[in-house]
C-alpha positions in Angstrom: 12.4 143.3 172.2 13.1 145.3 169.4 10.5 145.2 166.7 12.2 147.4 163.8 11.7 144.5 161.5 8.0 144.2 162.5 7.5 147.8 161.8 9.8 147.7 158.5 8.1 144.7 157.1 4.3 145.5 157.7 5.4 149.5 155.9 4.9 147.0 152.8 1.3 146.0 153.6 -1.2 147.7 151.7 -3.5 150.6 153.4 -5.9 149.0 155.8 -4.1 145.6 156.0 -0.9 147.5 157.3 -2.9 150.5 159.7 -4.2 146.7 161.6 -0.7 145.5 161.5 0.8 148.9 162.9 -2.2 149.0 165.9 -1.3 145.3 167.0 0.2 145.4 170.8 4.2 145.2 171.1 3.8 142.0 172.9 2.3 140.9 169.4 4.7 142.9 167.0 7.9 141.5 169.3 7.2 137.7 168.8 5.4 138.2 165.3 7.4 135.9 162.1 4.8 136.6 159.5 1.9 138.0 157.5 0.2 135.8 155.2 -1.9 137.3 152.4 -3.9 134.5 150.6 -6.7 135.8 147.9 -10.0 135.2 148.7 -9.5 135.0 152.4 -8.5 137.3 155.5 -5.1 138.1 155.8 -3.2 136.7 158.9 -0.1 137.4 161.2 1.7 134.0 162.2 3.8 134.2 165.3 4.9 132.5 168.6 1.1 132.2 169.8 0.1 130.4 166.4 -2.0 132.5 163.5 -4.4 135.4 163.9 -6.7 137.0 161.7 -5.9 140.6 160.9 -8.6 142.1 159.5 -12.2 140.2 158.4 -12.0 141.2 155.0 -10.6 138.5 152.3 -7.3 139.5 150.8 -8.1 140.9 146.7 -5.7 140.3 144.1 -4.8 143.8 143.8 -3.9 143.6 147.6 -1.1 140.7 146.1 0.0 143.1 143.6 0.0 146.5 145.8 2.4 144.6 148.4 4.8 143.3 145.0 5.0 147.4 143.9 5.4 148.4 147.4 8.4 145.7 148.0 10.0 146.4 144.8 9.5 149.7 143.7 7.9 148.5 140.2 5.2 148.3 138.4 3.3 144.4 139.0 3.5 143.5 135.7 7.5 144.5 135.7 8.1 142.7 138.9 6.7 139.4 138.1 8.4 139.1 135.2 11.8 139.1 137.5 10.3 137.0 140.4 10.8 133.2 138.8 12.8 132.1 142.2 9.4 132.5 143.7 10.6 135.3 146.1 12.0 139.1 146.5 14.1 140.4 148.9 14.2 144.0 149.8 15.9 146.7 151.8 16.5 145.4 156.0 16.3 141.8 154.7 12.6 141.5 154.2 11.8 138.2 152.1 8.3 137.9 150.2 7.9 134.7 149.0 5.2 134.4 146.1 2.9 131.8 144.8 0.6 132.0 141.7 0.0 131.0 138.3 3.4 130.5 136.4 4.6 130.4 133.3 7.3 128.0 132.4 9.7 127.3 129.5 12.0 123.9 128.8 11.0 122.6 132.1 11.8 126.1 133.9 9.6 128.5 135.9 10.3 132.0 133.5 7.3 134.5 135.7 4.6 134.5 137.7 1.5 135.6 135.9 -0.9 135.9 138.6 -0.4 135.9 142.6 -2.9 134.3 144.5 -0.4 134.6 147.9 2.2 136.3 149.5 4.4 135.3 152.7 5.8 138.8 154.4 8.9 137.4 156.3 9.6 139.5 159.4 13.3 139.9 159.5 14.5 139.5 163.0 17.6 140.9 164.8 17.9 139.1 168.1 20.7 140.5 169.7 22.6 138.0 172.3 20.4 134.9 171.4 23.5 132.8 171.1 24.9 134.1 174.5 23.6 130.4 176.2 24.9 128.4 173.4 28.6 130.7 172.3 30.7 129.0 175.0 29.8 125.5 174.3 30.1 126.3 170.7 33.5 128.1 170.3 34.9 125.8 173.5 38.5 124.6 172.2 37.9 126.5 168.9 35.0 126.6 166.7 33.9 123.6 164.2 32.4 123.4 161.1 28.5 124.3 162.4 25.6 123.6 160.3 22.1 125.1 161.9 19.3 122.9 161.6 15.3 123.6 161.9 12.2 123.7 159.9 11.2 126.4 157.5 10.8 129.8 159.4 12.3 128.3 162.2 15.2 130.7 163.5 17.7 129.3 161.5 18.8 133.1 159.6 18.1 134.6 163.5 20.5 132.8 164.9 23.1 132.4 162.0 23.1 136.5 162.3 24.2 136.2 165.7 26.9 134.1 165.3 28.3 135.4 163.1 28.6 138.8 164.8 30.1 137.0 167.9 32.5 135.0 166.0 33.7 138.0 163.6 35.2 139.5 167.5 37.5 136.3 166.6 38.1 135.5 163.4 37.8 136.9 159.8 34.1 136.2 158.4 33.0 136.3 155.2 29.1 136.2 154.9 27.5 134.5 151.1 24.4 136.2 151.3 22.5 135.2 148.1 19.3 136.5 149.0 20.0 139.2 150.7 18.0 138.0 153.7 21.1 137.7 156.6 23.1 141.3 156.1 19.9 143.6 154.3 22.7 145.6 152.6 21.1 149.1 151.3 23.5 150.8 149.0 26.7 148.9 150.5 25.7 148.8 154.1 24.6 146.0 156.4 21.1 146.9 157.9 21.9 144.1 160.4 25.3 144.4 163.0 27.5 141.8 161.9 30.2 142.4 164.0 33.7 144.0 163.1 35.0 141.8 160.5 32.4 140.3 158.2 33.1 141.0 154.9 29.5 140.5 152.8 28.9 138.9 148.9 25.3 139.6 148.0 23.3 138.3 145.2 25.8 135.3 144.0 24.9 131.8 143.7 26.7 129.7 146.8 29.1 127.8 144.3 30.8 131.5 142.5 30.4 133.4 145.4 32.2 131.2 147.6 35.1 131.1 145.0 35.1 134.9 145.1 35.3 134.8 148.6 38.0 132.6 149.0 40.2 134.1 146.5 39.8 137.6 147.6 39.0 138.0 151.1 40.6 135.7 153.1 38.2 134.6 155.3 38.8 132.3 158.2 35.2 131.1 158.6 32.7 131.4 155.7 29.1 131.7 156.6 26.5 130.8 154.5 22.4 130.0 154.6 20.3 127.3 153.4 22.2 124.7 151.8 19.2 123.4 149.6 21.0 122.4 146.2 23.9 120.1 145.0 25.6 123.9 143.6 25.6 124.7 147.5 26.7 121.6 148.3 29.6 121.8 146.0 30.5 125.5 147.2 30.5 123.9 151.1 33.1 121.4 150.1 35.1 123.9 148.3 35.1 125.8 151.4 35.7 122.7 153.3 39.0 122.0 151.1 40.5 125.3 151.8 41.0 124.3 155.6 38.2 127.2 155.9 35.6 126.9 158.5 31.8 126.5 157.9 28.9 128.3 159.5 25.6 127.5 157.3 22.2 126.0 157.6 20.0 123.8 156.8 15.8 122.7 156.4 15.9 119.3 158.9 14.4 118.9 162.5 17.6 117.4 163.2 20.5 115.1 161.7 18.3 111.8 161.7 15.7 114.0 159.5 18.1 114.8 157.4 19.2 111.5 156.0 15.2 111.4 154.5 17.2 113.6 151.8 19.5 112.0 149.2 20.9 116.0 149.4 21.5 116.0 153.2 22.4 112.1 152.8 25.3 113.0 150.8 26.5 115.9 153.1 26.5 113.6 156.4 28.5 111.0 154.1 31.1 114.2 153.5 31.7 114.5 157.1 31.9 118.3 156.2 30.2 119.3 159.4 31.8 118.5 162.8 29.0 119.7 164.6 24.7 120.6 164.7 22.9 123.0 166.3 19.0 122.3 166.7 16.6 124.9 167.0 13.3 124.2 168.3 10.4 126.7 169.6 10.5 127.0 173.6 7.9 128.3 176.2 9.8 131.8 175.9 11.3 131.9 172.7 14.1 129.5 170.6 16.2 126.9 171.9 19.4 125.2 170.7 20.6 121.7 171.0 24.4 121.4 170.1 24.9 118.2 169.4 28.0 116.8 168.1 28.5 114.8 164.2 28.9 110.9 164.7 32.6 109.7 163.5 
């Protein structure tokens, strides 16, 4: 398996932590999913084999600042002022999740003043990972499909590969709100999304869906992570225009979705005809295709 994503992500790490990461065996790199830096604790790597320590020394606040500077190419102070969302996405689809002391105004997080933890997600392009799923998913024509797994469960990787495969058959518009799916850099996606995929990066899902439906005439609209009422509105808008949908959500399966009001509403609307449940397996991710109940 390729380790390009690992190399891109590890290059953002500070000094000795980066060196420790890059010295790991290739098999460990190939299954790595996330770097974790927590102030006062040793840095670690999360992968298929669990979480392993990268260095014996504890992470310092300076390490966290250095990671943010490397990711944003700005001073730590300037960068912190722009991360009210709690994450930054950088070249190659790497996402850095941030935790720390926040400043609020009128109930809204305005900025993070001091970092205490960072989670550096390793982007993965797994060409061919959907080969076993794809024939069943497209038999009789592609239907609106929702990918389900807990956070970090492989939704974005599978979404990216399905977009690539489906774009060989359909005009695909990707609404890449966080920039993780396509990894667009200077106008060009760094991941292979197939021959007929148009990418809109940075727009919120609701306004972005309207833009793509008006301007690109898609046959399929793809989006990552439905997490808010506005995201649900975007999916409803696309479904009402006769466009096929491919999206993802945080859940173990359709039954688990009923624990959250937003997803209960999503199920009630009946937008998605099929679910793909992603689970860890002995040799990688496993996919279960399930038809929605009428």
